Structure formats: C-alpha cells, structure tokens
TIMAR-360697 format. One record per residue: x, y, z of N, C-alpha, C in turn. Coordinates in steps of 0.1 Angstrom, whole numbers, plus 5000, padded with zeros to 4 digits. Example, Ala and Ser with C-alpha at 12.3 -4.5 7.8 and 13.67 -1.06 7.14 Angstrom:
BEGIN
513249435078512349555078513249675078512849785071513749895071512950005079
This chain:
BEGIN
477045805123477345955124476146015131476546085142475546155150474746255145473546275142472946375137473046515145473446605137473646745143472346825143471946835155470446935156470647065151469547105146469447245140468047305144468247395154466947435159466947585161465847635168465847785170466947835176467647765185468647805194470047815186469947765174471247785167471047925158470147975159469748095151470348235160471348295155471748415164471748555157471448655161471548785155472348875163473448915155474548995161474049165159474449235169474049355167475349445159475349565156476149625147477549605150477949635163479249615168479949495170479049405174479449255174479949205159478949225150479349195136480649255131481049385134482149445128483449385137483249365149484349295156484649165154483649085152483748955147484348925133483949015126484349025110484949155106486049175112486649315108487049325093487549205090488149225076487049255066485649235067484749275060484549425058485049525069484949645068486149735067487449675070488549745071489849655064489349555057490349455050491249395061492449385057493149305066493549395080494049325090494249395102495749445103496749365104497949395105498349465116499849505117500249575128501049715127500649765114501149885108502349895100502849795098504149765090503649775075502349755071501949775058501149895055501149955045500250085042498650065042498249945039496949895039496549835050497349835061497049785073495649855080494949775089493449825093493649975103494849985109494950105117494950225107495450215096495450335086494050345079493450225078492050245075491050305084491250285097490350355106490750505105492050555103492350695103491850745090491750675078491250735068489750735065488950635073487550665075487150805081487950835091487650945097487951065090488951055083489551175074488651175063488151085056487151115045486151195048485651195060484351275065484751425067486251435071486751585072486851625057487351545048487451585034486251635028485151545031483951575025483351715029483651735040483351885046484052005037485251975036486252075028485752085015485151955008484651954994483552034992482652035004481452115004481752255008482852305009483052445012483252475027483252365035483352405049484652365056485452455059486752425066487852405059488952485058490052465050491252405057491152365070492152295076491652185083492552075085492251965095493551945102493251925114494451875124494351755128495651675127495651545133496851525143496551465152497751445162497651305166498651235165499051095169500051085177499751035191500951025200500650875206501750805205501750655208500550595200499550565207498350475200497150555201497050695204495950755204496050855191494850865185494650935173493551045177493751175173493051295172492751355159491651365155491351425141490351545142490851665140489651765140489551845128488151875123488051965112487352075116487352175107486652315110485252315101484652195098483552195089482252265097481052205093479952225097479652175110480152055114479851985126478851895123478751775130477651695131476251745137475051745131473951805138474051735152473851825161473951775176473151655180471951665175470851555176471251425173472051425165472551295156474051255159474651315167475851285170476151135173475351085183475650925188475250845176473950885169473650805160474650775147475150885144476050875129477250795132477750765145478750675149478450545155477150515155476850395162475650325157474950375146473950315138474250305126474250165120474550135108473550175097474150215087473350275076472750415080473450485088472950625092474250725089473850835080474650935076474251045068474951125065474351245055474651215042475451135037475851095023474851005017473650985022472750905012472051025006471851155010471251255004472351314993472151294981473151324969473251474970472251554974472351704974473351744984473651674993474551725004476051665001476151544995477451484992477251424979477351514968477251454955478151354952479551374954480551294948481551234959481051164969481651134981482250994980483250954988483650814989482650724999482550785011481750715020480250695019479750615009478450605006477550485013478350425022477450315028477150325040477650425048477150455062477650375070478950325069479750215078480950315084481750395077482950445081483450455096482750545103483150585116482550485126481550405122480950305129481850205131482750165121483850075121484850115130485150245131486250285139485750295152484750325155483950305169484150175174483450055166483349925172485049865174485849905166487149855167488149935174487650035183488350105192488150075207489350075213489050055229488550185234488850305230488350415232487850495221486750565221486350655210485550765214485950875211485050995215484651075202483451135202483251235191482751355198483151465191482851585195482251695185481051735186480751825175480451965180480752065174480552205177479752275165478752335167477752425158476752505163476752615158475752715161475952755178477252755182477752795194477252705205477052595201476752465209477752355208477852265218478852125218478152025223478351905217477651775223478951675219479251585228480151495228479551365234480251235229479751115233481151015234480950935242482150845244481850695242482750615238482450475235483750385240483350245242484350135246483850045236484750005227484449875218482949915212482650005209481150045203480250065214480450035226479250075238479450195241478450275243478250405247478650405261479550495266479850505280479550635286479650765277479250885280478350955270477150995274476451065264476051195271476851295268476851425274475551515268475051615276474051715274474651805264473851875256474251985248474352105257475552175254475852275262476352385253476352525259476852615251478452635249478852685239480352665236480752795228482152825229482752925223483752875213483752745211484852665204484452685190485452695180485152685164484452565162483352595153482352495148483552385141482952255142483652145134483352025144484051915138484051775145485351725149485351665159486751615166486651475169487351385163487251235168488551195174488451125185489551075192489150925192490450845190490050695194491550625194491350515201492450435203492250295197492950245184492550115181492750005191491849915192491749815203492649705201493549695211494849615211494349455210493049445215492649285213492449275199492249355189492049335175493349355167493949485170495049495164496449485173497049375173497949315181499349395176500149465189501449485188501649585174500549685174500649775164501349905167501749975157502350105158501950175143501750315146501550385134502950445129503050425116504350475110504150595103504950705106504950855101504750835086505550755079505950765065504750705059503950635063502650585057501650705058501650745069500450865072501050965064502051005061502651135055501951105041502450985033501950955020500350975018499650915028498250925028497851085025498451155036498051305036498451395026499551345019500051425006499051384996498651264994497551244985496251314986495751325000494651405003494851564998495851624997496051744994496451774981497051674974497051684960495751674953494651594960493551584953492551704959492951774967491851894970493152014974493552074965494252204964493752294974494752364979494452474990493852435004493552285005493452225018494752225025494852245038495852225046495552125057496552035057496451945069497651935077497351985091498551975099498651855109499751785107499951655113501051655122500851655134501751665145502851785143502051895139502852025137503452045124503451935114503851965100502851975091502852085082501752095073501852045061500852005053500651975040499952045031500452095022499552175014499952174997498952174988499152164974498452264966499352324958498752434948498252374936499052274931498752234916498452084914497852024925497151894926498151784921497651704911498551594906499751624900499851734894501151804889502151774901501651844911502751834924503051684928501951604925502351464930503351394923503351414908504351364900505751424902505651564906507151624907507451594920506851574932507251534943507851384946507251314935507651174936508851144925509251224918510451224908511151334909512451314906513551414907513351464891513751604889513751674878514451614868515551554873516551504862516151374858515051294863514651184858513351194848512851314848511651354840512051364825511551304816511951314801511351454796510251494800509651634798508851684809508651804810507851854822506251784822505751784834504551724834503451784827502851714820501651744813500251734821499751854823498651874835497451904829496551814829495351854821493951834833493151924832492051914842490751954834489651914838488251924834487351904845486151894840485051874850484951744855485351694868485251584871486451464867487651544863488551474858489951564858490951484863492351564864493351454860494351494851495251414846496751464845497951374852499151434850500051314843500751354834501651254826503051294825503951204826505351224821505951104819507151084813507850964813509250984820509850864824510850874832512050834823513050874825514250854817514950714821514850664833515550544839514550444841513250464845512350354848511950274837511850144839511450044829509850054827509150014839507849974838506850084841505550084839504550174841504250194854503950324857503550364872502250464872501350404877500050484879499650524892499050634894498550684907497050724904496050624908494750654903493750674915492650774913491850804924490450824919489650794929488150804926487450884939487050994936486151074947487151074959488651114954489651134964490251004972489750884968490150764972491150704964492350674970493350614962493150474959492950454947492450304941493750244938494550184948495950124946495749994937494649944936494549814925493849864912493649984911493250044898491650034896491249974884489949964881489549994868488150024866487650074853488350204848488650274857489050424853490550424849491250314856492550324853492950244839491950124838492050064825491750154814490650234817490150334806491250444801492050494813493050574809494150524802494450394806495850344797495250314783494250264782493750244769493450384759493050474765492950614758493950674755495250664764496450684763497150664750496950514748497750454736496750494724495550504724494650524711495150664706495250764718495350904714496750924707497750864712498950894709499250814696498550714692498650654680497950724670497050794672496350884663497051014662497651084671498351174671499751174660500251044662501651044654501450964641500150914640499750844628500550714626501050664638501550514638500950434648500850304643500350204651501350134660501850224669502950184678502150074686503149974693502749874701502349934714501149904722500749974734501849974745502549864745503649844756504849934756505049984740506150074738505750214742504250254739503850374742503950394757503450304765503350314778504550254787505750234781506950194787507350324795507650304808508450434814507450544820506050524815505150614819504950644833505050764838504650804851503450884852502350834857501150914856500050924867499151014867498251014878496951044872495851004876494451014873493451014883492651114882491651124894490351174885489351094891487751124886486751144897485851194895484851214905483451144899482951054905481850964899480650984910479450974904478150964913478150834918477950814931477650674938478750594933479850574934480850484928480650344935480950224928480850114933482250034933482650004944484249974946483949814949485049744946485049584946485449554963485549634970485749594984485249714993485149685006484849785015486149895016487149855015488249935017488750035003487950004994487750084982488950084973489649994972490950004964490949974951489649934946489649904931488149964926488050054918486850074913486049974904484849954905483949854896483149934889482750044891481650114884482250134869481050114861481250144846480550274840479750334851479050444847479550564857479450694850479950804858478750864866477650824861476350874870475851014865474751054871474351204868474151214851473651124844473351144831474851134823475851124828477151134820477350994813478150984803478450864797479150754807479750634799480450544809481650604811482350534823483450584826484650574814484650464807485450444795485350554784483950594780483850684772484250834776483850854789484250984797485651004795486550934801487950944799488550934786487950854777488550864764488250974754487151024760486951174751487651274757487951274770488851374775490151384772490751254772492151254768492451254753491251214747491351234731491551374727490551474733490651604731491751684737491951654750492951734758494251714755494751564754496151544753496451574738495751554729495851564715496151724713495251814719495551944720496952004725497151934738498451964743499751944734499651824728500751774717500951864708499751914702499852014691500252124693500352174706500752314711502152304716502752184719503952164726504652054718505452104707505952024698507251954704507852014715509151974721508651864729507751854734507051764744506751624735506051654725505651544716506951474708508051554707508951484701509851404710510051454723510651364734509651244735508451244735507651124739507851034726507851064713508150984702509450924703510550994705511850934708511750834717511050844729511150744739510450614734509250634728508450524721509350434712510050514702510650444694512050384699512550444710513650364718513150234724511850244730511150114738510950024727510550074715510249964702511549884700512649974697514049924694514449804704514249854719514549764730513749604729512549654726511649544726512049434716512249474705512749394692514249324697514949414703516249334705516049224716515049244725514949144735513649034731513149044720511948954716512448834718513448794712513948624713514348594727515148684733515548654747514248634756513148734753511848704763511348594758511248534746510648404743511248304751512448274749513248184757513148194771513048304776512948324791511548284796510348324788509148264792508948134791509548074782509547934780510047854794511347904796511947864808511247874821510747994822509748014833508547904835507847914824506947824821507247664827508347644821508847494825509347474841509947584843510247564860508947574868508047634864506847654871506147504871506147454858505447324859506147214869507347224868508247124877508147194892507647314894507547364909508847364917510047374910511047374915511747514923511147604919511547734923510447794933509047774929507947854935506947754940506847764953505747684959504647774962503647764954502447874955501547844964500747944967499647944977498347904968497547844976496347794968495347874962495448034968494548134960495048144945496148124944496848144931496948004922497147904929497847804923496847754909497547764899497447714885496647824877496547934882496048054877496948184879497848204869498948304871498248454869497148444863496548594861495248624873495148544881494248564892494548694900493548784903493748904909494348884922495248974926496048964940495049004952495348924961494648914974495349004984494749074992495449175001496249095011496048975015496448875024497648795018497848795004498648714997500248764998501148665001502448695004503348574997504448654992505448564986506748584995507148485001508448485009509748434999510748514997512048494988512948444998513448314997514448265005515448234999516648185006517948145000518448015008518447905001518847785005517747695008518047555005516847455010516447455021517247465032516847445046515847555050516347665046515247795051514047775043514047755031512947755022511947635027512747515031511947405035511247435048511947515059511147535070510147635068510247745062509147845056507847745049508247665040507247575034506347505043507047435052506247355060505447435071505647565073505347635085504247725078504247765067503347875060501747825061500947925057499747945054499647905042499347755037499147735023498047805016497247875020496247945015496548085009497648135016497848275011499448305013500248215015501648235017502548155007503148224997503848124988505348144991506248064985507748044988508348044974509248154972510348144963511548114966512448004962513647974967514848004957515648084963516948124955517948044953518748034946519847944945521248034946521748044957522748134959522448274959523648354960523448504959523048554944522148644946521648694932522748804927522748814915523648924907523349044912524349104912524249264915523949334901522549354902522149414888522249574886523049624895523049784893523849814880523149914872523849944861523449864850522749734850522549644839521349684834521249634821519849674814518749574816517549584812516449494815516949344807517649374798518149234791518549134801519049164811519749064824518549004829517249054831516249004838515848864831515948884819515548774811516648664808517948714809519048594807519348544820519148594831519548554844518348464851518548334851517548244856516848304868517548334878516848364892515948494889516448584882515748714879514448674871514748604860513648554851512548504859512848424866511648314872511148414884511848464890511248584900510148674894510548734881509748814877508448754872508648614866507448524862506648504873507148474887506448454898505548554903506148674902505448794905504548844896504648804882503748854872503848994869505049024868505249194868505749254858505949164846506649204834506049314826504649314826503849404819503349524825502949494837502349594847501949574860502349664869502049634883500749594887499649624878498349604880498249424880499149374875499049224874500049154886500349234895501149204905500349074913501148964916500248864920500148854935501148914943501148884957501349044962500349064972500449204977501749224987502149124992503349155002504449064995505549134994506649054990507849055000508148935006509148935019510348865016511448935020512648885018513048815031513348695032513548615042514948545043515848625048517148565047517748565063518848495064519448505076520048615081519948635094520448785098522048775102522648755092523948775094524648835082526048855080526548935069526048875055526148755053525748705039524048725037523248695047521848745046521648895043522348985050522249115047522749145032523649075027524149115012523149055006522348955005521548904997520248994997519949055008518849145010519149275001520449305002520849434996520849414978521149274975521149254960519749244956518849204964517449174961516749314958517049404968516549544968516949614957518249604952518949654942518049624928517849484928517049444916515749514915515049524927513549564925513949734923514649804928515049944926515249964911516249864906516749894894515749864883514749784884513749744872512249754878512049734890510649744895510449844907510849964906510950064918509550074924508550084915507250084921506650004931507449884930506949774941507349834956508449904956508849984968508050094971507850184961507050304961505750284967505150174962503750144967503650064978504850004985504749964997504649804998505149734988504849594986506149514993507449584994508549484999508749515012509249385020509449375034510649315036511149315049512349215053511649165065511649015065511148945076512048955087511648995100512248975110512248825117513248765119513148635127513848655141513748575151514448575164515748555163516848605170518048575172518248485184517348485192517648395206516348345209516248205214515448155221515648145236514948195246515148185261513948125267514248005273513147925277513647855291512447815298512647725310511547635310511447555320510347445319508847505318508647615323507347685321506947785308508047845304507847945293509047955282508547995272509548015260509448145255510348225253510348355248511448375236510848415225511848445213512048585213513548625212513948755213514648785199514248925196514648965181516049055184516549075197517549185198518149135212519349195214520049175227519149235238518649345237517849395247516649305252515849255240514849155242515449035250516648985247517248855254517548915269518049025272518249075285517149055293516049115287514849115293514148985296514448895287513748755289514648685300515848705299516848645312516148705325516048815324515448865340514348805343513248795333511948755334511948585340512848505332512748365334513848325346514648415351515848395359516748315355517748275364518948215360519048075353517947995355517747865352517447855335517347975329516847995315518047915308517447845295518247795284518447895273519347915268519448025257519947955245519347965233519847915221519848015211520948035205521248135195521048085183520048135173519748075160520848145149521548045145522448105134522048135121520948075118520248095105518648035105518048065094516648045091516547865093517447805086517347675085517547595099518147655110518047585122516847605130515847685126514547705133513647585126513147525136512247415130510847455126510247375117508847435114508047455123508047365133507147395146507247515150508547575152508747705158508447815147508847795136508847885124507447945122506347855124505047885123504648015132505348035142505148165151505548295146506448275137507148395132506548445118505748365111505148385099503648385099503148375113501748395114501148505118500248515129499648645133500448725140501648665144502648765152504048795142503748775130504848805121505448955123506648975122507149115122507849145109507449245102507949285090508549435091509649445086510049595084509949625069509149745066508849765054510149845047510349805033511449865029511050005020511550105025511050255021511950325015511750425004512650514999512950635007514350675004514650795012514350895001513450985005513051094996514151194993515151175002516351305001517251264989517151114984517951094972517151014962517551034950516950974938517350844938516450734930516950604931518250594926518550664916519950634907521150674921520850784926521950814935521950724948520850664951520850534961521750434957521350384943522150274938523450314937523750434930525150454930525850444942525350494952526250514965526350364970525350284970525550154978526150054969525650054956526149944946527249994938527550124935528450154924530050134931530850204924532150204927532550244942533450194947533850234963534250384961533750464970534150584971534650624985535350724988535750755003534350765011533350845005531950855013531250725017531550645007530850495011531850425019533050425018533950355030533750415042533450535043533350595058531950555062530750545054529650495058529750345063530350255056530450125058531150105072532250175073533050155087532250215098531350315098530550375109529350285111528850205099527650145101527749995104528649945097528749765098528949735111529749795121529849745135528549755141527849845139526549855146525649745142525549715129524749585122525349465129526749455128527149325133526849305148526749405156526749385170525149345172524449365162523049325164522849155162523649105153523648975150524748885156525648925161526748855166526648835181527048725187527048685200527848795209
C-alpha cells in the first residue's frame, strides 16, 4: 500500500465565507428547496428577522416590512440602525456583533455572531443599508465577497436597517418560498412580541394577547374544552387548553423568541410541572399521560445567553436561566405551581372540565390497556423480523434515538414500489415502511382502531408517536404512492389517519407527498424526466422528434437506478397543509364522511382535472 504523504501543503485555512459555503449545514441546518418549514431559505430569512426583533425588544421600531418577490427577499426595520462605521463588519466578520454586550441585548437569540454572515455567504446577492443620525451607509456582496462599499452620505430616510438578499442557487437548488410557511413564522413572531406589526407583501400581522392568540388562532372555539388559560410572569408566558377531539399532546415552545420545535429543557420542565400541579390541586395521583392527553399549550421563556443544541436553535439545552435565577426546571415549576393552582381555585368551571377530561382519558386508557399490550408485542415482533420497516442507519436498533432533521420515512404500497425505493434510498437517513394494500378509512373511529389494525399499529410504532410528538423518529414523513386513482385514494386514507389521530404531524409540517415523474423523454444524448404534460411538451421540443417517450404507470416500473434521482438531492415534495378556513372535523367530514350534494359536486368538478394530470 502506497504511503500517503502528509506535509504542510495538506494544511489549509478557510476564510469565513468559504467555510460557511463548504459546510452550510453547520450554520443553517439542512438546505432543501423550500418544501419544508425548516429548509435553509427560511433560516436565512429568520436570521435577518431576529435582528429586527431584537431592535423591537429594545424599544426601537414597532414595524417590520418584508417583501418577497420570486427569489429576492427584502427586510426593513425601523430600529436604531447599525452603527455606520461597522456596517460591513457586522455582516462579513465572524464573531462580530452587538449581542456580546449583554447590556444591549440581555436576552437575545443570536448570541454567536454568525447570523447575517451566513446569509451573506450563502446569497448570490446581499445588500445591507443602515440609516441613523440622518446619514446612510450601504454595502453590497456576492457570495460573501464585498462588491460595493459606499461612502457615508446625508439622508432624510427613517432610521433603521434594510437587508436585501437572493439565496444562491448554487447552494439552494430549485427553491421557492412558500407563503404558508412564512406566514406561520411571522405569526409566531407577533404572538411573542405583542403590539409588533409585521407587514409581509402588504398583509399585516399583529397580536394583542400573545400566546392566547396563538392557541385561539390554531383551534376552533368548538374544539376547545374550556377557554384558554393565559398566565404571564417575568420572563415566562404560558397558554393552556384541552382539545375535545385531539388524542395526543401538542406543544408550542419558545425561548427568547425562537420557536424550539424539538422542545428541550423548558418544554420537559413544563410537562413535568403541569402534571405535578394538577395532581396536587385535585389531590389525586393521576397518570401523567391521562393529565396531558389532548392538551394544547404554549410556553415562552427568556433566558440569559441560552445554549441550543444546534445552530438552527430548535432545541434548548440550557439548564440555567442565568442572571442569578434558579434552574430552568425550578423556575418553570415554581411559576406553574403558583399561577396555575391560583387560576384553578378561582375558576372552578375550568377545573371541573379539566378533571372530567382526565377521568375520561383514564377510562379510555384502561379499556385499551390489554389491546395496547398485544399491539406493542406485535409491533416489536414485526420490527424484529423487519417485514414492514426498513430502517435507516441513524435509527437502526435504537427506537428512542433523537430525530435527525434529515431523517425521512417513505410510506409505500406494494412490494415492487417499496423494493425500488429501498434499493435507491440513502441508507443513512432514509427509511421505508411498506403498506399491505389500502389502509382502512379511519374517519370517525376511536383510537382503539390504531392498536387493533395491524397497519396502523405498526406505522405508529415505526414513527414512535404513541406518547408524544417529542419522540417522533423521522423529521419527514413522505407518502410515496402511484400517481393514479388508487394511489390518490391511498394518500387520502393515510392523510385521514394522521388528521384523525396525529394532526400535529401535519400542523408542524412533517407530512409530504412524493412527486415522481410521469414521463421519461430521451434521445441518445440526453434524458429528461417530466412531472406533468407541460414538462413533457417542453422536453419534446428540446429533444426534437427522435425522442423516445416512456409513460411510467407506477412506482414499481421505475428501476432503482432511475429512482435514485427522484429521492436524492433533486427530490420533489408537496407539503400537506391544513386549510385554516375549515376545522379538522369539518375537513374529515366533507372528504371522508357520508356523500352529500356538496361533496358530489366537488368530486365532479375536480376529479377530471386530477385525472387529466395522470392519464395519457
């Protein structure tokens, strides 16, 4: 074996922008194309917005303006403006910023001096403009390289900072911003910062009542067991209610304005203190799962110099509040113990409704206990034989391992389709769950069916979501079925299952539909995969008359060698999103309930459109 030389020539130092561009995942998590709410293009927007929010928190500027057209993003605040002599430095020098001085930014999210530097390095065009003291300074960059460094000039513009950027298509391929994800992000910002106005492409977002508004906007009044319990204190805010129809727990947690979608020490402390307080109030040692069943809640805390478990700040790792305060656990427990207990004593009707819900959950749990034990045994046995689930390496043999942002579970139907995906997948991060035939229509059925039905029971076990969404093993759940009527029916039945029993999977943006090509158009020099009739026509025009056209009838007809293109870097996913104009019950009733004239009309008007997309 030849000896590998290791000399001074092998040692290389990267400058700040090279390192960010070479290892973007270290700074913004996954890249993606905008189909997922945690894709990199939204993290870039969030990094810029966090600076604007910090200005608002410091009492500077009550409005933020955002304009997104095609791929260009503009964000303008009316805060104090970046000190003009440091405009270039704060967006292009690592470990440079005002947030190291805790006097200026006591409880900020962006404490590591990276934020806008990452946006700058990962943008094909980046411009920063600062106005203060009737003067203006701007600078422009391309992929982090300074291209324009203007002189300071006099200005009559309102003070503040404006950032314009275009994410680099070399890094973010085939991306597009989805308004639904941005709207959710902006709503969270205003819930956490009452009386802040965010103007996004002319639509204004504003909240008067903070986390109370968050729960009320995300639930129908009819589904609330009791009005939202809204508790506020120094550095903490909590909102709590129970759903009449939802089975599992749902939490919205935040630290210093950051949406910690994977929870952390504060969310764990909140769940624990909630159980402890309710047990003590009622004087009953209720099971924790019965107390928390169907709970919908939100918690926001502010911590001095928080420690997160990743650069994208989705999970809090801090155990201390900072500033001489007790631990996060003690701080939250003391607040809940005092404030929730006081509230329940003063609002007997809410306490009674809560206790009835807990006792109902207790009865249901006992009725299901035998079935659940048998179901768990079946799931364990099936897992051992690996008949349904072909797991990925990051989870293999460890059902409790923390979910990875890149982890994906493909849900397929049929041996040929699951075989193609299994052979084509990235074994490190992509798992495959194979259905046997069409799933049951679960609309209107109780949770009992999840354990009695083998497919549902094994799918629940594979996802590890029986107890809590915190235990979800895969960040992305992708329904991969044929693009025909049967495939669409299977999609609908699976979506019904998730809406009926695990709606937060959809609410939190974890469920997708895999797009696969309908046609392959090729000649001797080039192959083009087409996802629609329009793409097929364009491919025919490009490749001229000699092109060969293949119509894929199903996933099983696509060879593993070809399938690898459709679930790799160029994967196309359609996120499953809830229509806010209808409640979950209304949605399920309309699509999966008894036939009505309205549904018949809807089917007649829309079925032909869908069939035109998939038929020759």
